PDB file of N, CA, C and O in Angstrom:
ATOM      1  N   MET A   1      33.667 -85.664  85.434  1.00  0.00           N
ATOM      2  CA  MET A   1      33.339 -85.956  87.311  1.00  0.00           C
ATOM      3  C   MET A   1      32.436 -86.701  87.564  1.00  0.00           C
ATOM      4  O   MET A   1      31.286 -86.462  87.195  1.00  0.00           O
ATOM      5  N   PRO A   2      32.766 -87.753  88.242  1.00  0.00           N
ATOM      6  CA  PRO A   2      31.717 -88.736  88.730  1.00  0.00           C
ATOM      7  C   PRO A   2      31.100 -88.039  89.781  1.00  0.00           C
ATOM      8  O   PRO A   2      31.731 -87.240  90.472  1.00  0.00           O
ATOM      9  N   ARG A   3      29.661 -88.337  89.985  1.00  0.00           N
ATOM     10  CA  ARG A   3      28.614 -87.787  90.777  1.00  0.00           C
ATOM     11  C   ARG A   3      28.312 -88.855  91.839  1.00  0.00           C
ATOM     12  O   ARG A   3      28.151 -90.061  91.649  1.00  0.00           O
ATOM     13  N   VAL A   4      28.256 -88.015  93.262  1.00  0.00           N
ATOM     14  CA  VAL A   4      27.526 -89.269  94.019  1.00  0.00           C
ATOM     15  C   VAL A   4      26.533 -88.690  94.822  1.00  0.00           C
ATOM     16  O   VAL A   4      26.699 -87.636  95.436  1.00  0.00           O
ATOM     17  N   VAL A   5      25.333 -89.467  94.831  1.00  0.00           N
ATOM     18  CA  VAL A   5      24.288 -89.058  95.412  1.00  0.00           C
ATOM     19  C   VAL A   5      23.631 -89.232  96.489  1.00  0.00           C
ATOM     20  O   VAL A   5      22.856 -90.186  96.428  1.00  0.00           O
ATOM     21  N   VAL A   6      23.651 -88.499  97.753  1.00  0.00           N
ATOM     22  CA  VAL A   6      23.191 -89.147  98.889  1.00  0.00           C
ATOM     23  C   VAL A   6      21.569 -88.834  99.145  1.00  0.00           C
ATOM     24  O   VAL A   6      21.249 -87.671  98.900  1.00  0.00           O
ATOM     25  N   HIS A   7      20.831 -89.448  99.465  1.00  0.00           N
ATOM     26  CA  HIS A   7      19.285 -89.542 100.107  1.00  0.00           C
ATOM     27  C   HIS A   7      19.316 -89.484 101.606  1.00  0.00           C
ATOM     28  O   HIS A   7      20.015 -90.303 102.204  1.00  0.00           O
ATOM     29  N   VAL A   8      18.569 -88.521 102.317  1.00  0.00           N
ATOM     30  CA  VAL A   8      18.694 -88.772 103.463  1.00  0.00           C
ATOM     31  C   VAL A   8      17.148 -88.356 103.971  1.00  0.00           C
ATOM     32  O   VAL A   8      16.696 -87.221 103.825  1.00  0.00           O
ATOM     33  N   MET A   9      16.657 -89.098 104.386  1.00  0.00           N
ATOM     34  CA  MET A   9      15.213 -88.908 105.069  1.00  0.00           C
ATOM     35  C   MET A   9      14.702 -88.882 106.783  1.00  0.00           C
ATOM     36  O   MET A   9      15.191 -89.663 107.600  1.00  0.00           O
ATOM     37  N   PRO A  10      14.027 -88.222 107.017  1.00  0.00           N
ATOM     38  CA  PRO A  10      13.462 -88.751 108.349  1.00  0.00           C
ATOM     39  C   PRO A  10      13.544 -89.864 109.023  1.00  0.00           C
ATOM     40  O   PRO A  10      13.658 -90.870 108.323  1.00  0.00           O
ATOM     41  N   LYS A  11      13.527 -89.997 110.013  1.00  0.00           N
ATOM     42  CA  LYS A  11      13.541 -91.314 110.925  1.00  0.00           C
ATOM     43  C   LYS A  11      11.878 -91.667 110.419  1.00  0.00           C
ATOM     44  O   LYS A  11      11.045 -90.849 110.031  1.00  0.00           O
ATOM     45  N   PRO A  12      11.752 -92.862 110.538  1.00  0.00           N
ATOM     46  CA  PRO A  12      10.194 -93.083 110.776  1.00  0.00           C
ATOM     47  C   PRO A  12       9.571 -92.695 111.937  1.00  0.00           C
ATOM     48  O   PRO A  12       8.358 -92.484 111.920  1.00  0.00           O
ATOM     49  N   GLU A  13      10.216 -92.567 112.947  1.00  0.00           N
ATOM     50  CA  GLU A  13       9.135 -92.434 114.292  1.00  0.00           C
ATOM     51  C   GLU A  13       9.236 -90.579 114.398  1.00  0.00           C
ATOM     52  O   GLU A  13       8.828 -89.931 115.362  1.00  0.00           O
ATOM     53  N   ILE A  14       9.726 -90.136 113.449  1.00  0.00           N
ATOM     54  CA  ILE A  14      10.007 -88.197 113.688  1.00  0.00           C
ATOM     55  C   ILE A  14       8.676 -87.692 112.708  1.00  0.00           C
ATOM     56  O   ILE A  14       8.535 -88.071 111.545  1.00  0.00           O
ATOM     57  N   LEU A  15       8.008 -87.033 113.213  1.00  0.00           N
ATOM     58  CA  LEU A  15       6.856 -86.589 112.385  1.00  0.00           C
ATOM     59  C   LEU A  15       7.436 -85.245 111.809  1.00  0.00           C
ATOM     60  O   LEU A  15       8.091 -84.363 112.364  1.00  0.00           O
ATOM     61  N   ASP A  16       6.809 -85.421 110.011  1.00  0.00           N
ATOM     62  CA  ASP A  16       7.135 -85.282 109.117  1.00  0.00           C
ATOM     63  C   ASP A  16       6.093 -83.652 108.571  1.00  0.00           C
ATOM     64  O   ASP A  16       5.631 -83.885 107.454  1.00  0.00           O
ATOM     65  N   PRO A  17       5.815 -82.701 108.899  1.00  0.00           N
ATOM     66  CA  PRO A  17       5.257 -81.558 108.583  1.00  0.00           C
ATOM     67  C   PRO A  17       4.932 -81.304 107.375  1.00  0.00           C
ATOM     68  O   PRO A  17       3.798 -81.015 106.994  1.00  0.00           O
ATOM     69  N   GLN A  18       5.986 -81.405 106.655  1.00  0.00           N
ATOM     70  CA  GLN A  18       6.257 -81.002 105.210  1.00  0.00           C
ATOM     71  C   GLN A  18       5.627 -82.026 104.486  1.00  0.00           C
ATOM     72  O   GLN A  18       4.737 -81.828 103.659  1.00  0.00           O
ATOM     73  N   GLY A  19       6.025 -82.979 104.756  1.00  0.00           N
ATOM     74  CA  GLY A  19       5.291 -84.411 104.083  1.00  0.00           C
ATOM     75  C   GLY A  19       3.491 -84.406 104.667  1.00  0.00           C
ATOM     76  O   GLY A  19       2.541 -84.588 103.905  1.00  0.00           O
ATOM     77  N   LYS A  20       3.436 -84.286 105.383  1.00  0.00           N
ATOM     78  CA  LYS A  20       1.775 -84.332 105.825  1.00  0.00           C
ATOM     79  C   LYS A  20       1.186 -83.118 104.963  1.00  0.00           C
ATOM     80  O   LYS A  20       0.133 -83.247 104.338  1.00  0.00           O
ATOM     81  N   ALA A  21       2.089 -81.670 104.971  1.00  0.00           N
ATOM     82  CA  ALA A  21       1.466 -80.794 104.002  1.00  0.00           C
ATOM     83  C   ALA A  21       0.978 -80.836 102.586  1.00  0.00           C
ATOM     84  O   ALA A  21       0.068 -80.406 101.877  1.00  0.00           O
ATOM     85  N   VAL A  22       2.364 -81.791 102.532  1.00  0.00           N
ATOM     86  CA  VAL A  22       2.130 -82.162 100.602  1.00  0.00           C
ATOM     87  C   VAL A  22       0.817 -83.188 100.387  1.00  0.00           C
ATOM     88  O   VAL A  22      -0.003 -83.100  99.474  1.00  0.00           O
ATOM     89  N   ALA A  23       0.833 -84.256 101.543  1.00  0.00           N
ATOM     90  CA  ALA A  23       0.097 -85.107 101.253  1.00  0.00           C
ATOM     91  C   ALA A  23      -1.477 -84.280 101.604  1.00  0.00           C
ATOM     92  O   ALA A  23      -2.418 -85.025 101.328  1.00  0.00           O
ATOM     93  N   ALA A  24      -1.734 -83.467 101.927  1.00  0.00           N
ATOM     94  CA  ALA A  24      -2.922 -82.657 102.135  1.00  0.00           C
ATOM     95  C   ALA A  24      -3.530 -81.932 101.316  1.00  0.00           C
ATOM     96  O   ALA A  24      -4.727 -81.656 101.241  1.00  0.00           O
ATOM     97  N   ALA A  25      -2.392 -81.530 100.500  1.00  0.00           N
ATOM     98  CA  ALA A  25      -2.447 -80.654  99.005  1.00  0.00           C
ATOM     99  C   ALA A  25      -2.954 -81.716  97.862  1.00  0.00           C
ATOM    100  O   ALA A  25      -3.954 -81.581  97.157  1.00  0.00           O
ATOM    101  N   LEU A  26      -2.044 -82.781  97.850  1.00  0.00           N
ATOM    102  CA  LEU A  26      -2.394 -83.297  96.507  1.00  0.00           C
ATOM    103  C   LEU A  26      -3.902 -83.967  95.853  1.00  0.00           C
ATOM    104  O   LEU A  26      -4.219 -83.988  94.663  1.00  0.00           O
ATOM    105  N   PRO A  27      -4.641 -84.458  96.945  1.00  0.00           N
ATOM    106  CA  PRO A  27      -5.840 -84.586  96.719  1.00  0.00           C
ATOM    107  C   PRO A  27      -6.691 -83.301  96.099  1.00  0.00           C
ATOM    108  O   PRO A  27      -7.271 -83.335  95.014  1.00  0.00           O
ATOM    109  N   ARG A  28      -6.662 -82.422  96.790  1.00  0.00           N
ATOM    110  CA  ARG A  28      -6.994 -80.758  96.766  1.00  0.00           C
ATOM    111  C   ARG A  28      -6.555 -80.729  94.921  1.00  0.00           C
ATOM    112  O   ARG A  28      -7.450 -80.518  94.102  1.00  0.00           O
ATOM    113  N   LEU A  29      -5.445 -80.912  94.579  1.00  0.00           N
ATOM    114  CA  LEU A  29      -4.947 -80.751  92.922  1.00  0.00           C
ATOM    115  C   LEU A  29      -5.306 -81.971  92.523  1.00  0.00           C
ATOM    116  O   LEU A  29      -4.166 -82.275  92.172  1.00  0.00           O
ATOM    117  N   GLY A  30      -5.821 -82.768  92.320  1.00  0.00           N
ATOM    118  CA  GLY A  30      -6.979 -83.691  91.883  1.00  0.00           C
ATOM    119  C   GLY A  30      -5.868 -85.375  92.070  1.00  0.00           C
ATOM    120  O   GLY A  30      -6.519 -86.385  91.803  1.00  0.00           O
ATOM    121  N   PHE A  31      -4.736 -85.571  92.379  1.00  0.00           N
ATOM    122  CA  PHE A  31      -3.674 -86.379  92.785  1.00  0.00           C
ATOM    123  C   PHE A  31      -4.433 -87.441  93.979  1.00  0.00           C
ATOM    124  O   PHE A  31      -4.494 -87.320  95.203  1.00  0.00           O
ATOM    125  N   GLU A  32      -4.992 -88.563  93.020  1.00  0.00           N
ATOM    126  CA  GLU A  32      -6.202 -89.226  94.259  1.00  0.00           C
ATOM    127  C   GLU A  32      -4.821 -90.855  94.507  1.00  0.00           C
ATOM    128  O   GLU A  32      -3.996 -91.219  93.669  1.00  0.00           O
ATOM    129  N   GLY A  33      -4.973 -91.243  95.396  1.00  0.00           N
ATOM    130  CA  GLY A  33      -4.644 -92.727  95.925  1.00  0.00           C
ATOM    131  C   GLY A  33      -3.231 -92.838  96.430  1.00  0.00           C
ATOM    132  O   GLY A  33      -2.595 -93.885  96.547  1.00  0.00           O
ATOM    133  N   ILE A  34      -2.766 -91.441  96.757  1.00  0.00           N
ATOM    134  CA  ILE A  34      -1.546 -91.300  97.447  1.00  0.00           C
ATOM    135  C   ILE A  34      -1.645 -91.447  98.841  1.00  0.00           C
ATOM    136  O   ILE A  34      -1.855 -90.416  99.480  1.00  0.00           O
ATOM    137  N   ALA A  35      -1.517 -92.717  99.567  1.00  0.00           N
ATOM    138  CA  ALA A  35      -1.651 -92.606 101.074  1.00  0.00           C
ATOM    139  C   ALA A  35      -0.559 -91.765 102.230  1.00  0.00           C
ATOM    140  O   ALA A  35      -0.814 -91.497 103.404  1.00  0.00           O
ATOM    141  N   SER A  36       0.675 -91.474 101.482  1.00  0.00           N
ATOM    142  CA  SER A  36       1.405 -90.770 102.680  1.00  0.00           C
ATOM    143  C   SER A  36       2.458 -90.241 102.109  1.00  0.00           C
ATOM    144  O   SER A  36       2.939 -90.889 101.179  1.00  0.00           O
ATOM    145  N   VAL A  37       3.031 -89.099 102.440  1.00  0.00           N
ATOM    146  CA  VAL A  37       4.211 -88.732 101.796  1.00  0.00           C
ATOM    147  C   VAL A  37       5.187 -88.119 102.841  1.00  0.00           C
ATOM    148  O   VAL A  37       4.878 -87.278 103.686  1.00  0.00           O
ATOM    149  N   ARG A  38       6.561 -88.738 102.630  1.00  0.00           N
ATOM    150  CA  ARG A  38       7.997 -88.490 103.316  1.00  0.00           C
ATOM    151  C   ARG A  38       8.397 -87.513 102.459  1.00  0.00           C
ATOM    152  O   ARG A  38       8.335 -87.596 101.233  1.00  0.00           O
ATOM    153  N   GLN A  39       8.994 -86.161 103.370  1.00  0.00           N
ATOM    154  CA  GLN A  39       9.921 -85.310 102.386  1.00  0.00           C
ATOM    155  C   GLN A  39      11.412 -85.439 102.920  1.00  0.00           C
ATOM    156  O   GLN A  39      11.621 -85.518 104.131  1.00  0.00           O
ATOM    157  N   GLY A  40      12.462 -85.460 101.975  1.00  0.00           N
ATOM    158  CA  GLY A  40      13.692 -85.625 102.537  1.00  0.00           C
ATOM    159  C   GLY A  40      14.396 -84.466 101.887  1.00  0.00           C
ATOM    160  O   GLY A  40      13.893 -83.438 101.435  1.00  0.00           O
ATOM    161  N   LYS A  41      15.672 -84.838 101.928  1.00  0.00           N
ATOM    162  CA  LYS A  41      16.905 -83.992 101.306  1.00  0.00           C
ATOM    163  C   LYS A  41      17.568 -85.189 100.362  1.00  0.00           C
ATOM    164  O   LYS A  41      17.613 -86.393 100.614  1.00  0.00           O
ATOM    165  N   ARG A  42      18.105 -84.428  99.106  1.00  0.00           N
ATOM    166  CA  ARG A  42      19.342 -84.841  98.178  1.00  0.00           C
ATOM    167  C   ARG A  42      20.069 -83.537  97.685  1.00  0.00           C
ATOM    168  O   ARG A  42      19.867 -82.414  97.223  1.00  0.00           O
ATOM    169  N   PHE A  43      21.501 -84.822  98.269  1.00  0.00           N
ATOM    170  CA  PHE A  43      22.683 -84.382  97.599  1.00  0.00           C
ATOM    171  C   PHE A  43      23.490 -85.058  96.850  1.00  0.00           C
ATOM    172  O   PHE A  43      23.803 -86.247  96.793  1.00  0.00           O
ATOM    173  N   GLU A  44      23.893 -83.775  96.071  1.00  0.00           N
ATOM    174  CA  GLU A  44      24.754 -84.456  94.687  1.00  0.00           C
ATOM    175  C   GLU A  44      26.280 -84.038  94.961  1.00  0.00           C
ATOM    176  O   GLU A  44      26.485 -82.827  95.042  1.00  0.00           O
ATOM    177  N   LEU A  45      26.900 -84.530  95.047  1.00  0.00           N
ATOM    178  CA  LEU A  45      28.325 -84.468  95.507  1.00  0.00           C
ATOM    179  C   LEU A  45      29.604 -84.647  94.108  1.00  0.00           C
ATOM    180  O   LEU A  45      30.133 -85.747  93.954  1.00  0.00           O
ATOM    181  N   GLU A  46      29.825 -83.950  93.565  1.00  0.00           N
ATOM    182  CA  GLU A  46      31.082 -84.289  92.333  1.00  0.00           C
ATOM    183  C   GLU A  46      32.236 -84.541  92.873  1.00  0.00           C
ATOM    184  O   GLU A  46      32.563 -83.818  93.815  1.00  0.00           O
ATOM    185  N   VAL A  47      32.999 -85.428  92.515  1.00  0.00           N
ATOM    186  CA  VAL A  47      34.203 -85.989  92.961  1.00  0.00           C
ATOM    187  C   VAL A  47      35.398 -86.218  92.315  1.00  0.00           C
ATOM    188  O   VAL A  47      35.333 -86.941  91.321  1.00  0.00           O
ATOM    189  N   GLU A  48      36.633 -85.717  92.681  1.00  0.00           N
ATOM    190  CA  GLU A  48      37.622 -85.764  91.685  1.00  0.00           C
ATOM    191  C   GLU A  48      38.240 -86.748  92.040  1.00  0.00           C
ATOM    192  O   GLU A  48      38.641 -86.976  93.181  1.00  0.00           O
ATOM    193  N   GLY A  49      38.406 -87.606  90.810  1.00  0.00           N
ATOM    194  CA  GLY A  49      39.131 -88.594  90.343  1.00  0.00           C
ATOM    195  C   GLY A  49      38.135 -90.197  90.752  1.00  0.00           C
ATOM    196  O   GLY A  49      36.906 -90.264  90.770  1.00  0.00           O
ATOM    197  N   GLU A  50      38.753 -90.923  90.937  1.00  0.00           N
ATOM    198  CA  GLU A  50      38.115 -92.224  90.296  1.00  0.00           C
ATOM    199  C   GLU A  50      37.068 -92.766  92.012  1.00  0.00           C
ATOM    200  O   GLU A  50      37.672 -92.949  93.069  1.00  0.00           O
ATOM    201  N   ILE A  51      36.124 -92.863  91.941  1.00  0.00           N
ATOM    202  CA  ILE A  51      35.397 -93.528  92.784  1.00  0.00           C
ATOM    203  C   ILE A  51      35.743 -95.131  93.444  1.00  0.00           C
ATOM    204  O   ILE A  51      35.369 -96.095  92.778  1.00  0.00           O
ATOM    205  N   THR A  52      36.391 -95.345  94.632  1.00  0.00           N
ATOM    206  CA  THR A  52      36.880 -96.604  95.152  1.00  0.00           C
ATOM    207  C   THR A  52      36.219 -96.471  96.114  1.00  0.00           C
ATOM    208  O   THR A  52      35.771 -95.409  96.546  1.00  0.00           O
ATOM    209  N   ASP A  53      36.054 -97.795  96.662  1.00  0.00           N
ATOM    210  CA  ASP A  53      35.523 -98.276  98.127  1.00  0.00           C
ATOM    211  C   ASP A  53      35.999 -97.232  99.015  1.00  0.00           C
ATOM    212  O   ASP A  53      34.997 -96.716  99.511  1.00  0.00           O
ATOM    213  N   GLU A  54      36.897 -96.758  99.385  1.00  0.00           N
ATOM    214  CA  GLU A  54      37.694 -96.000 100.584  1.00  0.00           C
ATOM    215  C   GLU A  54      36.566 -94.435  99.810  1.00  0.00           C
ATOM    216  O   GLU A  54      35.408 -94.280 100.197  1.00  0.00           O
ATOM    217  N   VAL A  55      36.892 -93.957  99.277  1.00  0.00           N
ATOM    218  CA  VAL A  55      36.287 -93.002  98.456  1.00  0.00           C
ATOM    219  C   VAL A  55      34.699 -92.836  99.431  1.00  0.00           C
ATOM    220  O   VAL A  55      34.338 -91.997 100.256  1.00  0.00           O
ATOM    221  N   LEU A  56      33.987 -94.156  98.819  1.00  0.00           N
ATOM    222  CA  LEU A  56      32.466 -94.280  99.182  1.00  0.00           C
ATOM    223  C   LEU A  56      32.541 -94.539 100.714  1.00  0.00           C
ATOM    224  O   LEU A  56      31.455 -94.477 101.290  1.00  0.00           O
ATOM    225  N   ALA A  57      33.568 -94.801 101.430  1.00  0.00           N
ATOM    226  CA  ALA A  57      33.482 -95.174 102.619  1.00  0.00           C
ATOM    227  C   ALA A  57      33.264 -93.339 103.649  1.00  0.00           C
ATOM    228  O   ALA A  57      32.480 -92.833 104.453  1.00  0.00           O
ATOM    229  N   SER A  58      34.462 -92.997 102.950  1.00  0.00           N
ATOM    230  CA  SER A  58      34.373 -91.832 103.198  1.00  0.00           C
ATOM    231  C   SER A  58      33.242 -90.421 103.113  1.00  0.00           C
ATOM    232  O   SER A  58      33.188 -89.380 103.768  1.00  0.00           O
ATOM    233  N   LEU A  59      32.453 -90.938 102.035  1.00  0.00           N
ATOM    234  CA  LEU A  59      31.735 -90.139 101.378  1.00  0.00           C
ATOM    235  C   LEU A  59      30.123 -90.310 102.625  1.00  0.00           C
ATOM    236  O   LEU A  59      29.330 -89.435 102.970  1.00  0.00           O
ATOM    237  N   ARG A  60      30.170 -91.585 102.947  1.00  0.00           N
ATOM    238  CA  ARG A  60      29.287 -92.333 103.791  1.00  0.00           C
ATOM    239  C   ARG A  60      29.189 -91.534 105.321  1.00  0.00           C
ATOM    240  O   ARG A  60      28.268 -91.032 105.965  1.00  0.00           O
ATOM    241  N   GLU A  61      30.963 -91.743 105.568  1.00  0.00           N
ATOM    242  CA  GLU A  61      31.157 -90.998 107.379  1.00  0.00           C
ATOM    243  C   GLU A  61      30.862 -89.536 106.870  1.00  0.00           C
ATOM    244  O   GLU A  61      30.093 -89.063 107.706  1.00  0.00           O
ATOM    245  N   ALA A  62      31.131 -88.521 105.812  1.00  0.00           N
ATOM    246  CA  ALA A  62      30.445 -87.414 105.744  1.00  0.00           C
ATOM    247  C   ALA A  62      28.773 -87.072 105.790  1.00  0.00           C
ATOM    248  O   ALA A  62      28.339 -86.170 106.505  1.00  0.00           O
ATOM    249  N   ALA A  63      27.993 -87.822 105.025  1.00  0.00           N
ATOM    250  CA  ALA A  63      26.861 -88.006 104.924  1.00  0.00           C
ATOM    251  C   ALA A  63      26.088 -88.574 106.610  1.00  0.00           C
ATOM    252  O   ALA A  63      24.931 -88.366 106.975  1.00  0.00           O
ATOM    253  N   GLU A  64      26.802 -89.054 107.104  1.00  0.00           N
ATOM    254  CA  GLU A  64      26.211 -89.321 108.379  1.00  0.00           C
ATOM    255  C   GLU A  64      26.662 -88.260 109.608  1.00  0.00           C
ATOM    256  O   GLU A  64      26.167 -87.987 110.702  1.00  0.00           O
ATOM    257  N   THR A  65      27.477 -87.946 109.105  1.00  0.00           N
ATOM    258  CA  THR A  65      27.901 -86.811 110.522  1.00  0.00           C
ATOM    259  C   THR A  65      27.838 -85.155 109.916  1.00  0.00           C
ATOM    260  O   THR A  65      27.975 -84.130 110.585  1.00  0.00           O
ATOM    261  N   LEU A  66      27.687 -85.224 109.032  1.00  0.00           N
ATOM    262  CA  LEU A  66      27.541 -83.610 108.304  1.00  0.00           C
ATOM    263  C   LEU A  66      25.653 -83.436 107.310  1.00  0.00           C
ATOM    264  O   LEU A  66      24.704 -82.661 107.427  1.00  0.00           O
ATOM    265  N   LEU A  67      25.919 -84.485 106.535  1.00  0.00           N
ATOM    266  CA  LEU A  67      24.857 -83.934 105.580  1.00  0.00           C
ATOM    267  C   LEU A  67      23.355 -84.463 106.288  1.00  0.00           C
ATOM    268  O   LEU A  67      22.237 -84.108 105.913  1.00  0.00           O
ATOM    269  N   SER A  68      23.602 -85.204 107.167  1.00  0.00           N
ATOM    270  CA  SER A  68      22.519 -86.063 108.054  1.00  0.00           C
ATOM    271  C   SER A  68      22.579 -85.294 109.347  1.00  0.00           C
ATOM    272  O   SER A  68      23.645 -84.837 109.758  1.00  0.00           O
ATOM    273  N   ASN A  69      21.042 -85.098 110.215  1.00  0.00           N
ATOM    274  CA  ASN A  69      21.278 -84.840 111.636  1.00  0.00           C
ATOM    275  C   ASN A  69      21.124 -86.278 112.472  1.00  0.00           C
ATOM    276  O   ASN A  69      20.053 -86.644 112.956  1.00  0.00           O
ATOM    277  N   PRO A  70      21.920 -86.759 112.530  1.00  0.00           N
ATOM    278  CA  PRO A  70      21.750 -88.775 112.957  1.00  0.00           C
ATOM    279  C   PRO A  70      20.426 -88.658 114.153  1.00  0.00           C
ATOM    280  O   PRO A  70      19.635 -89.599 114.213  1.00  0.00           O
ATOM    281  N   VAL A  71      20.263 -87.532 115.020  1.00  0.00           N
ATOM    282  CA  VAL A  71      19.408 -88.005 115.986  1.00  0.00           C
ATOM    283  C   VAL A  71      18.163 -88.069 115.118  1.00  0.00           C
ATOM    284  O   VAL A  71      17.635 -89.179 115.174  1.00  0.00           O
ATOM    285  N   ILE A  72      17.661 -87.363 114.481  1.00  0.00           N
ATOM    286  CA  ILE A  72      16.334 -87.046 113.164  1.00  0.00           C
ATOM    287  C   ILE A  72      16.193 -87.685 111.776  1.00  0.00           C
ATOM    288  O   ILE A  72      15.174 -87.817 111.099  1.00  0.00           O
ATOM    289  N   GLU A  73      17.692 -88.117 111.462  1.00  0.00           N
ATOM    290  CA  GLU A  73      17.499 -88.550 109.832  1.00  0.00           C
ATOM    291  C   GLU A  73      18.168 -89.958 109.875  1.00  0.00           C
ATOM    292  O   GLU A  73      18.741 -90.545 110.792  1.00  0.00           O
ATOM    293  N   ASP A  74      18.006 -90.175 109.073  1.00  0.00           N
ATOM    294  CA  ASP A  74      18.987 -91.679 108.177  1.00  0.00           C
ATOM    295  C   ASP A  74      19.694 -91.509 106.831  1.00  0.00           C
ATOM    296  O   ASP A  74      18.987 -90.976 105.975  1.00  0.00           O
ATOM    297  N   VAL A  75      20.438 -91.712 106.603  1.00  0.00           N
ATOM    298  CA  VAL A  75      21.314 -91.743 105.439  1.00  0.00           C
ATOM    299  C   VAL A  75      20.550 -92.915 104.573  1.00  0.00           C
ATOM    300  O   VAL A  75      20.905 -94.057 104.864  1.00  0.00           O
ATOM    301  N   VAL A  76      19.789 -92.819 103.796  1.00  0.00           N
ATOM    302  CA  VAL A  76      19.178 -93.933 103.193  1.00  0.00           C
ATOM    303  C   VAL A  76      19.729 -94.663 101.891  1.00  0.00           C
ATOM    304  O   VAL A  76      19.362 -95.817 101.668  1.00  0.00           O
ATOM    305  N   SER A  77      20.737 -93.909 100.896  1.00  0.00           N
ATOM    306  CA  SER A  77      21.326 -94.423 100.370  1.00  0.00           C
ATOM    307  C   SER A  77      22.448 -93.448  99.623  1.00  0.00           C
ATOM    308  O   SER A  77      22.399 -92.219  99.644  1.00  0.00           O
ATOM    309  N   ILE A  78      23.236 -94.063  99.110  1.00  0.00           N
ATOM    310  CA  ILE A  78      24.399 -93.412  98.527  1.00  0.00           C
ATOM    311  C   ILE A  78      24.687 -93.783  96.886  1.00  0.00           C
ATOM    312  O   ILE A  78      25.307 -94.845  96.845  1.00  0.00           O
ATOM    313  N   GLU A  79      24.525 -93.438  96.023  1.00  0.00           N
ATOM    314  CA  GLU A  79      24.635 -94.108  94.797  1.00  0.00           C
ATOM    315  C   GLU A  79      25.526 -93.008  94.051  1.00  0.00           C
ATOM    316  O   GLU A  79      25.523 -91.783  94.181  1.00  0.00           O
ATOM    317  N   VAL A  80      26.429 -93.992  93.079  1.00  0.00           N
ATOM    318  CA  VAL A  80      27.278 -93.176  91.909  1.00  0.00           C
ATOM    319  C   VAL A  80      26.713 -93.044  90.792  1.00  0.00           C
ATOM    320  O   VAL A  80      26.498 -93.964  90.003  1.00  0.00           O
ATOM    321  N   GLU A  81      26.383 -91.696  90.613  1.00  0.00           N
ATOM    322  CA  GLU A  81      25.858 -91.654  89.261  1.00  0.00           C
ATOM    323  C   GLU A  81      26.035 -91.788  87.886  1.00  0.00           C
ATOM    324  O   GLU A  81      26.937 -90.988  87.638  1.00  0.00           O
ATOM    325  N   ASP A  82      25.633 -92.446  86.621  1.00  0.00           N
ATOM    326  CA  ASP A  82      26.576 -92.494  85.591  1.00  0.00           C
ATOM    327  C   ASP A  82      26.600 -91.089  84.879  1.00  0.00           C
ATOM    328  O   ASP A  82      25.646 -90.377  84.564  1.00  0.00           O
ATOM    329  N   PRO A  83      28.300 -90.831  84.668  1.00  0.00           N
ATOM    330  CA  PRO A  83      28.228 -89.287  84.320  1.00  0.00           C
ATOM    331  C   PRO A  83      27.953 -89.547  82.594  1.00  0.00           C
ATOM    332  O   PRO A  83      28.141 -88.528  81.929  1.00  0.00           O
ATOM    333  N   SER A  84      27.642 -90.464  82.010  1.00  0.00           N
ATOM    334  CA  SER A  84      27.307 -90.836  80.538  1.00  0.00           C
ATOM    335  C   SER A  84      25.803 -90.013  80.615  1.00  0.00           C
ATOM    336  O   SER A  84      25.367 -89.257  79.747  1.00  0.00           O
ATOM    337  N   ALA A  85      25.330 -90.275  81.531  1.00  0.00           N
ATOM    338  CA  ALA A  85      23.620 -90.188  81.442  1.00  0.00           C
ATOM    339  C   ALA A  85      23.162 -88.801  81.518  1.00  0.00           C
ATOM    340  O   ALA A  85      22.007 -88.467  81.253  1.00  0.00           O
ATOM    341  N   LYS A  86      24.289 -87.825  81.964  1.00  0.00           N
ATOM    342  CA  LYS A  86      23.590 -86.503  81.816  1.00  0.00           C
ATOM    343  C   LYS A  86      22.757 -85.766  80.710  1.00  0.00           C
ATOM    344  O   LYS A  86      22.329 -84.702  81.157  1.00  0.00           O
ATOM    345  N   GLY A  87      22.477 -85.939  79.716  1.00  0.00           N
ATOM    346  CA  GLY A  87      21.810 -85.851  78.596  1.00  0.00           C
ATOM    347  C   GLY A  87      20.607 -86.500  78.806  1.00  0.00           C
ATOM    348  O   GLY A  87      19.637 -85.957  78.276  1.00  0.00           O
ATOM    349  N   ALA A  88      20.385 -87.615  79.496  1.00  0.00           N
ATOM    350  CA  ALA A  88      19.314 -88.431  79.504  1.00  0.00           C
ATOM    351  C   ALA A  88      18.111 -87.546  80.196  1.00  0.00           C
ATOM    352  O   ALA A  88      18.123 -86.571  80.947  1.00  0.00           O
ATOM    353  N   ALA A  89      17.007 -88.377  79.563  1.00  0.00           N
ATOM    354  CA  ALA A  89      15.540 -87.583  80.467  1.00  0.00           C
ATOM    355  C   ALA A  89      15.254 -88.590  82.037  1.00  0.00           C
ATOM    356  O   ALA A  89      14.348 -88.282  82.812  1.00  0.00           O
TER     357      ALA A  89
END
């Protein structure tokens, strides 16, 4: 079954306390040189049948109305994942 991956991130003007907490913890754990962190969401949707332009348009609408909160989040990408890459690292 084809898989579509949707990435949702907080809008740039929205505070991201989880991202700030991760950014503060990284140097304490020895990871240097990271200027900032923003934390978002990833959704994996398995789709029945072929992925057409109409299916992608419908998924974008679902992402913008249900998977994200349009007041504070942006849908930053919708990608079709290669089903043959399941075993790849």
